[in-house]
C-alpha positions as CSV (number, residue, x, y, z in Angstrom):
1,M,-10.1,-12.7,-12.5
2,T,-6.5,-11.5,-13.1
3,L,-4.8,-9.6,-10.3
4,V,-2.2,-6.9,-10.8
5,R,0.4,-5.8,-8.2
6,V,0.1,-2.1,-7.6
7,L,2.3,-1.6,-4.6
8,S,4.7,-3.3,-2.1
9,P,4.2,-1.4,1.1
10,E,7.2,-0.6,3.3
11,S,5.4,-0.9,6.6
12,E,2.2,-2.1,8.2
13,P,0.9,1.5,8.6
14,E,1.4,2.2,4.9
15,L,-0.4,-1.0,4.1
16,A,-3.4,0.0,6.2
17,V,-3.6,3.4,4.7
18,V,-3.3,2.2,1.1
19,R,-5.8,-0.6,1.6
20,S,-8.3,1.9,3.2
21,L,-7.7,4.4,0.4
22,L,-8.4,1.8,-2.3
23,E,-11.4,0.3,-0.5
24,A,-12.9,3.8,0.0
25,H,-12.9,4.2,-3.8
26,D,-14.6,0.8,-4.2
27,I,-11.5,-0.9,-5.5
28,P,-11.3,-4.5,-4.4
29,V,-8.0,-5.2,-2.7
30,F,-6.0,-8.5,-2.1
31,V,-2.8,-8.5,-0.1
32,H,-0.5,-11.2,-1.3
33,G,1.6,-12.7,1.5
34,R,-0.5,-10.9,4.1
35,H,-0.5,-13.6,6.8
36,F,3.0,-15.0,6.1
37,G,4.5,-11.5,6.0
38,S,2.9,-10.6,9.3
39,I,4.5,-13.7,10.9
40,L,8.0,-12.4,9.9
41,P,7.9,-8.7,10.5
42,G,10.9,-6.5,10.0
43,L,13.3,-6.5,7.1
44,Q,11.6,-7.3,3.8
45,I,13.6,-9.9,2.0
46,G,12.5,-10.3,-1.7
47,N,9.6,-12.7,-2.0
48,H,10.4,-14.3,1.4
49,N,8.2,-12.1,3.5
50,T,7.2,-9.2,1.2
51,Q,3.6,-8.3,1.1
52,C,2.1,-6.7,-2.1
53,V,-1.2,-5.0,-2.7
54,M,-3.0,-6.4,-5.7
55,V,-6.2,-5.3,-7.5
56,P,-8.3,-6.8,-10.3
57,E,-6.8,-5.9,-13.7
58,E,-9.7,-3.6,-14.7
59,F,-9.2,-1.5,-11.5
60,A,-5.4,-1.2,-11.9
61,P,-5.4,2.2,-13.8
62,D,-7.6,3.9,-11.1
63,A,-5.6,2.3,-8.3
64,L,-2.3,3.4,-9.7
65,E,-3.5,6.9,-10.1
66,L,-4.8,7.1,-6.5
67,L,-1.5,5.6,-5.3
68,S,0.6,8.0,-7.3
69,E,-1.3,10.9,-5.7
70,F,-0.8,9.3,-2.2
71,K,2.9,8.9,-2.8
72,R,3.3,12.4,-4.1
73,S,1.5,14.0,-1.2
74,D,3.5,11.8,1.2
75,R,6.7,13.3,-0.1
76,T,5.5,16.9,-0.1
77,T,4.2,16.9,3.4
78,P,6.8,18.8,5.6
79,P,7.9,17.1,8.8
80,R,5.8,18.2,11.8
81,D,7.4,20.1,14.6
82,D,5.3,19.5,17.8
83,R,7.1,22.4,19.6
84,E,5.4,25.0,17.5
85,V,2.0,26.1,18.7
């Protein structure tokens, strides 16, 4: 089975959301560097502690489409102002 990188998350919360999104759509997920990257949190330095989300090659088009929608909605969501009720 060939795995394809579809995303390098910028944070642990982003990784959790992306992983859940893909798994909810029955797309198998492997996080390369998961355990090593969690030992060295903070600044992501190239391949040193960067984690990346990988999926089987046959699922890559669907995963990339889901992730593009996720990234697009993330940018279009206005910041929340808790003071307004």
